C-alpha positions as a printed Julia matrix, in Angstrom:
210×3 Matrix{Float64}:
 42.99  65.94   27.95
 43.11  62.19   28.44
 40.75  61.5    25.53
 43.04  63.26   23.04
 45.85  61.65   21.05
 49.3   61.77   22.75
 50.72  64.39   20.38
 47.57  66.51   20.75
 47.99  66.46   24.53
 51.38  68.05   23.98
 49.9   70.6    21.57
 51.5   69.1    18.45
 49.91  68.59   15.02
 50.37  65.32   13.17
 49.24  67.02    9.96
 52.09  69.51   10.08
 54.57  66.94   11.33
 56.97  67.15   14.24
 60.39  65.88   15.27
 62.05  64.84   18.5
 63.08  68.42   19.32
 59.46  69.54   18.87
 58.25  66.83   21.25
 60.82  67.77   23.89
 60.05  71.49   23.64
 56.28  70.89   23.79
 56.68  68.58   26.81
 58.78  71.12   28.72
 56.26  73.86   27.97
 53.3   71.78   29.16
 55.07  70.65   32.32
 55.75  74.27   33.22
 52.14  75.21   32.46
 50.75  72.54   34.79
 53.39  72.78   37.52
 51.72  72.61   41.0
 53.2   75.98   41.92
 51.72  77.62   38.82
 48.56  75.74   37.82
 45.37  77.0    39.47
 42.82  74.88   37.63
 40.36  72.36   39.05
 42.17  69.21   37.87
 44.89  67.39   39.8
 48.28  68.69   38.55
 49.96  65.41   39.53
 47.55  63.42   37.37
 48.03  65.87   34.51
 51.82  65.54   34.79
 51.59  61.75   34.62
 49.39  62.1    31.54
 51.96  64.42   29.95
 54.77  61.97   30.68
 52.86  59.15   29.0
 52.07  61.4    26.01
 55.77  62.29   25.78
 56.81  58.63   25.8
 54.3   57.66   23.08
 55.14  60.7    20.92
 58.91  60.08   21.08
 58.27  56.44   20.18
 56.23  57.68   17.19
 59.15  59.85   16.01
 61.61  56.96   16.37
 59.24  54.77   14.34
 59.32  57.34   11.54
 63.11  57.37   11.64
 63.16  53.6    11.2
 60.7   53.83    8.32
 62.78  56.37    6.44
 66.12  55.0     7.6
 66.92  58.45    9.0
 67.13  59.86    5.47
 67.09  63.6     4.8
 63.74  65.3     5.34
 63.49  66.09    1.64
 63.16  62.35    0.89
 60.11  62.02    3.12
 57.1   61.59    0.75
 54.78  62.7     3.55
 56.64  66.0     3.86
 57.18  66.58    0.14
 54.79  64.48   -2.01
 56.38  63.34   -5.25
 53.15  63.81   -7.2
 49.37  63.84   -7.03
 47.57  61.51   -4.63
 45.99  59.09   -7.11
 46.61  55.83   -5.24
 44.26  54.27   -2.7
 45.25  53.05    0.77
 42.89  51.18    3.09
 43.79  51.26    6.77
 42.83  47.67    7.54
 43.39  48.29   11.24
 40.14  50.29   11.25
 38.2   48.47    8.54
 35.01  46.71    9.67
 35.44  43.98    7.07
 32.75  41.85    5.51
 30.11  43.08    7.95
 30.4   46.69    6.74
 26.99  48.06    5.64
 28.71  50.3     3.06
 31.21  47.78    1.73
 33.76  49.29   -0.66
 34.25  45.8    -2.1
 30.61  45.79   -3.23
 30.69  49.37   -4.48
 33.94  49.12   -6.41
 34.77  45.41   -6.87
 37.27  46.19   -9.62
 39.49  48.03   -7.1
 38.78  46.53   -3.68
 39.03  42.96   -2.42
 38.84  41.34    1.0
 42.21  40.34    2.4
 41.96  36.53    2.74
 44.14  36.64    5.87
 42.3   39.39    7.76
 38.86  39.51    6.14
 39.23  43.27    5.76
 39.21  45.36    2.61
 42.3   46.32    0.65
 42.93  48.12   -2.63
 44.29  45.66   -5.19
 44.23  47.97   -8.21
 45.68  51.47   -8.37
 45.19  54.38  -10.73
 41.39  54.32  -10.56
 40.88  57.07   -7.97
 38.85  59.1   -10.47
 36.2   56.41  -10.9
 32.82  57.36   -9.48
 32.43  53.98   -7.77
 35.76  54.49   -5.97
 34.86  58.01   -4.9
 31.53  56.68   -3.62
 33.31  53.97   -1.61
 35.71  56.5    -0.09
 32.96  58.95    0.79
 30.65  56.37    2.36
 33.24  54.45    4.4
 31.8   54.54    7.96
 35.23  54.25    9.59
 36.97  56.75    7.28
 39.71  54.23    6.58
 40.12  54.71    2.81
 42.57  57.42    1.8
 44.03  58.99   -1.34
 47.84  58.83   -1.24
 50.78  59.1    -3.61
 52.56  55.99   -4.84
 55.51  56.43   -2.44
 53.25  57.19    0.51
 51.27  54.04   -0.24
 54.43  51.9    -0.23
 55.4   53.14    3.23
 51.89  52.76    4.64
 51.47  49.24    3.29
 54.84  48.25    4.74
 53.77  49.56    8.15
 50.41  47.81    7.82
 52.16  44.52    7.11
 54.39  45.01   10.14
 51.36  45.8    12.3
 49.64  42.59   11.15
 52.65  40.58   12.34
 52.59  42.22   15.77
 48.95  43.32   16.36
 49.65  44.26   19.97
 52.18  46.93   19.02
 50.22  50.18   19.25
 53.19  52.19   17.94
 52.57  51.04   14.36
 48.9   52.06   14.6
 49.9   55.5    15.92
 52.51  55.87   13.18
 50.05  54.96   10.42
 47.44  57.39   11.73
 50.0   60.17   12.0
 51.31  59.59    8.48
 47.8   59.52    7.02
 47.1   62.88    8.66
 50.34  64.32    7.29
 49.6   62.92    3.82
 46.13  64.49    3.78
 47.58  67.86    4.77
 50.55  67.9     2.38
 48.68  66.32   -0.55
 46.06  69.03   -0.18
 48.77  71.65   -0.61
 50.56  69.89   -3.47
 50.81  71.81   -6.69
 52.19  70.12   -9.76
 54.88  71.71  -11.92
 53.62  74.71  -13.81
 53.13  74.28  -17.51
 55.59  76.18  -19.61
 53.87  78.62  -21.95
 53.82  77.51  -25.55
 56.09  79.46  -27.82
 55.91  79.74  -31.56
 58.74  80.6   -33.91
 56.34  81.47  -36.69
 56.37  85.02  -37.9
 53.13  86.93  -37.52
 52.22  89.9   -39.69
 50.42  92.73  -37.94
 48.3   95.08  -40.04
């Protein structure tokens, strides 16, 4: 249990998204499940309860971080819940990037798209709209830390803003948790995205049938 992410400890899925009410409900359910009068497992119920409390605190902090990101706007304006289009932009999670020592450097594989951030020494995407290039796909597929992701334009704006904030305060683990959670949600929702259906072509020309 302790090796899992905080929201996973509570039984929540970052890919599907969750709110404060979901966190509270999941926490109450888990506390009841591992109550000393009910739990009959081999682990210490007190230790499990403390772990659940910590998971609850981190998960609620994650939700509050999302609210600050979206300025508590309606759910429909959340690009991670309802993508505005196809995921054709590239986002590099520099918090996980190995940097110049990477044996499968995306900067070497697709130099027209990736550059090293002069401030951090880690890779970043400096050109967008090239996600279909073979060299880019190769860089994404071979990244040893799985830190290159396909996102929509609006998702990328939010993620880059969070990344900038995390670089200012590198000891704030909440930003890292928020970025990871949003990436998971983006991957899930972008995979389900379906563009607007094409309207069937109509012709006003008369056709003679024989």
